[in-house]
N, C-alpha and C positions, 0 to 999 in steps of 0.2 A: 213626560212629554206633553207640552201644552198645545202645540201646533205641529203640522207636518207639511211645511211649505217647500223645503228643499233640504239638501244634505246638512245644512248648518243647524237644523233642529234636532239632530241626532248626536248624542254624546259619544257613543262607541259603535261605529259601523260594523266591525267584525262580530261583536257580541249580538247586535240586532240581526245580522244575517244568520248566525247560528241558531238564534231563537226561531227564525223562520224555518230553518231546516227541521228543527224539532217539531214545530207546529204542523208541518206538512204531514207528519205521521199521526197527529191527533188534533183535529181541527174543531172539535166540539167543546164549546165553553159558553156559558150563558151569562157572562158578565154584563151584557147589554140589555137585559130584560128591563122594560119600562123606559128605555131611552129611544130617541128618534134621531135618525140620520137623514139629513137633507142633501140631495145631490142636485147640483145646478150645472147643466151642460149648455154652455154658450156655443159649443161646437159639437158635431156629431161624434158618436162613440158606439162601439160594440163591446169589446172586451172590458174596458174600464167600467162601463155602465153595469154589465151583467156580473162581473166578478165582485164589484164593490157591494152591490145589492146582496149577492150570495153570502159574502163575508158578514154583512150586517145580520142576515138571517141566521147564520151559524151562531152568532153571539146573542140571539134573542131580541135584536133591535127591530123596531119599525123603521120603514124607509119611505121617504117622500121624494119624488122625482120631478124636477122641473126641466123640461127641454125647451130652451129658449133659442133654438137655432133659427126660428122665425117667429114674428108676431109679438115679441116682447123686447123692444129696443130700450136699453138702459143708457142713461147718461152717467159718465164716469168723471167728467171734468168738474172741478170745484169752481164756484162763482159764476157759472154760465147762466145766461138767460135762456130758459128752456121753452123757446117759442118755435121749435122745429118738430121733428118727428119722434122725439124720445120723451115719452110721457112720465117716466119715473126715474128718479135719481138713485144711484147706488147707496147713498146714505140711508134712505128709507128702505130700499129693497133688502139690503143686508141686515139692517136692524130688525125688520119685520120677520124675515126668515129665521133670525136668531130667537124670536119668541116661540116659534113652533118646533125648533130642533135643538138637540143637545150638542150635535156636531154637524158642521157643514162641509161639503166637498164642492170644489169648483173646477171646471174645465174651461179654459179660455186660451185660444190659439193666438199667435202673434199676427201683426199686420203684415210683416215682411217688407214693409216700406219705410218705417221709422225705427232705425236701429236703436237710437238712444232711448226712446220710450219703451220699445220691446225689452231691451236689456235692463231696464229699470223694473221689469215685470209689473208694469203700471196697472193694467186691469186687475190682475190677481191681487196686487197689494192694496189697491183701492177697496176691493171687496173685503179683504182681511182687516183693513183699517176700521171699517164700519160694522163688521160683524162683532157680536159680543159673546160668541161661543168659539170653541176651537175650530180651526179651518184646516182642511186637508187639500193638498194639491192633487187634482185628478189629471193634470197636465196644464202647465202654464205656458207663457210665451217662450220661456227659455229652459224650463226644467220639467222632467217627468220622473219624480223620485219613486213613485209606486212601481213603475216599470223597472227602474234601475234596481230596486230592492229585489223584485222578482228575478231579475237577471242574475244578481249575485247569488241568490239561493240556488238557481238552476246550475250555475257553474260549480258551486260547492257539491251539489248532488251528483254531478257527472264527471268531475275531474278525476284523473287517475294518478296524478303526481301532485306534490305539495304546491308547486308554483308553476302552473302551466303557462305557456306562451299564448297570449290572447291578442288578436288583431281586430280592431274596429275598422271595417272597410266601407268606404263610400261605394255606392252602386248607382247606376243610372235610373232615372225616373222620367215620366212624361211631363211633370210639373214641378214647380218650386215647393219644397217642403220645409218645415221648421227644423231647427237645430236642437230642439228640446231633448229628444231621446238620446241623441249622441252626446250632448253636454252632460246629462246626468250619468250616462254610462261611463264616461271618462272620469267624472268626479268620484263615483262610487268604486270603480275599479282601482283608481289610485289610492283611495282610502283603504281598500283591501290589500294593498301592496302587491297587486298583480304585475306580471311581466307584460305590460301593455304597449302596443304599437298602434299608431293610426295610419291607415293607408287611404290616400285620396289624391285625385288629380291636382295639378297646380291650380291655385285660386280657390280651393275648398278647405284650406286650413281653418279649424275652429278657433274660437276666441282664445287668444294667448293666455288670458287670465285663467281660463278653465283648463287648458291643456298643460300649462306649466312646462316641465321638462320632459313630458312624454314624447318619445321619438315620433316624428312624422316622416313617412316615406311616400314619395310620389310615384312609385312604381309598385303596382299591386303584387306582381310575382315575387319581387324581392322581399316585400313585407310578409308575404305568406309563407316563406320558407320555414319549415319545421314548426308551424303554428299548431297548437292543440285545439284552439277554439277560434272561429271566425264569426264575429258579430257583424251583420250586414245591415246597413241603413243608408238611405239617401238623405242628403241635406243640401239646402241651397247655400250660396256663397255667404260667408260672414264678411269678407273684405269688401266685396261689391254686393252689398247687403240684399238678400232675397233674390238675387239673380240666378238663373240657370246658365252656367258658363259652358257646360259640356253635357252631352248625352252619349258619351263614348260607350258603345255596346260591348267593347272588349272588357269593361269593368264588371259586366254582369257575372254573377257567381255561378260557375259551372264546374263540373267534375274536372274539366281540363285546367281551369284556374286553380283548383284545389289540389292538383296532382303533386305540388311541391310541399304540401303541408304534411303534418304527422297524422294523416287520416282525420283531419280536424272535424270536430263537432261544429255545426253551423246553427247560428241563432239569428232570429229576426223578431221584432216586436209584433208584427202583423198589424194591419193587412199587408200582404205582399202581392205585387203584380208578377205572376209567373211569366217566365221567359222574357222579362224586361229587367227585373231586379235580381231574381234567382231563377235558374233554369229548373225544369221539371226533374232532370236527372239528379239534382241535389234535394229539391223539395220532397221527393218521393223516396229518398234514400234513408238508410239507418243513421246517417250522420245528422239528420235534421232534428233539432230540438225545439221547434216552434210550438208544438202542442204542449210539451211539458212546461215551457215558458209561460204559455197562456194559462195553464192550470195554476202555476205559481202566482199569477196575478190575484187570485182569490186569497192565497196565503199571505202575500204582502199586504193586502188591504186589511185582512183580519188582524194581522199582527199590529199594524199601526192603530187600528181602532181599539184593540185591547190595551195598547200602551196609553192611549189618551183616556179611555174609560177608567183606567185604574187610578187616574188622578182627578176625576170629576167629583 
């Protein structure tokens, strides 16, 4: 593995997931001694930042952290006259960071205003283009593969039947959020050959290219019937790009909504707004898998680092 930018950088998804399950039982390996991981956050983070640093430490790597959420505006456009407020071009920034680090990770959210540019993964790909070392996605405009890998590991650890029914459900939120987590969950779940259904209100269908032939149901209760896992996530509209079309409170995940499921385990990538996205009676129940999911973020990051380090 030379990079980890999205699902297309992985040859065998089921094999990688099972490696993660095995790694979760024995996470100590020092393949990274003498190597440096650089983490660049253009947007805020908690789990991704901490879990990836911990994974690097497990492997014996040094870790350098750049938080550019303010005070370090970069220019990403080629051929631009840089006479405004962006003092450094990504050409130099990515190349310089590559001098200090053996692997780089980047987190960069979408604009949610320019669908064409966001779905080209423009910012992330500009960074990867000018970096001269392997690049890992810590979440881009349209993908969050480390989260999806952790999610697949979590499902493998907690499923009780060979092919459980899994529902990815939209839930309300107070603001517009990216589609990256949902996009990657659909991609990886399809690659694992899961029995996957998407539940969302009208106007919230995800990218047809990503969804493929996955069933989409616009009635949550119908979609939830006999589900074994419910993965909860808000996302803004793809069709009317970046817009919030609904804040329908009835889509919040509660025990009442889950009553038609097969006592479904509930997943969410966190952070979650309690009693807006998921009710307390679910968050505080034995059905909630959010903490094991978060723990597996360390596992997914370490696994990908090991895969890349083995080829350096």
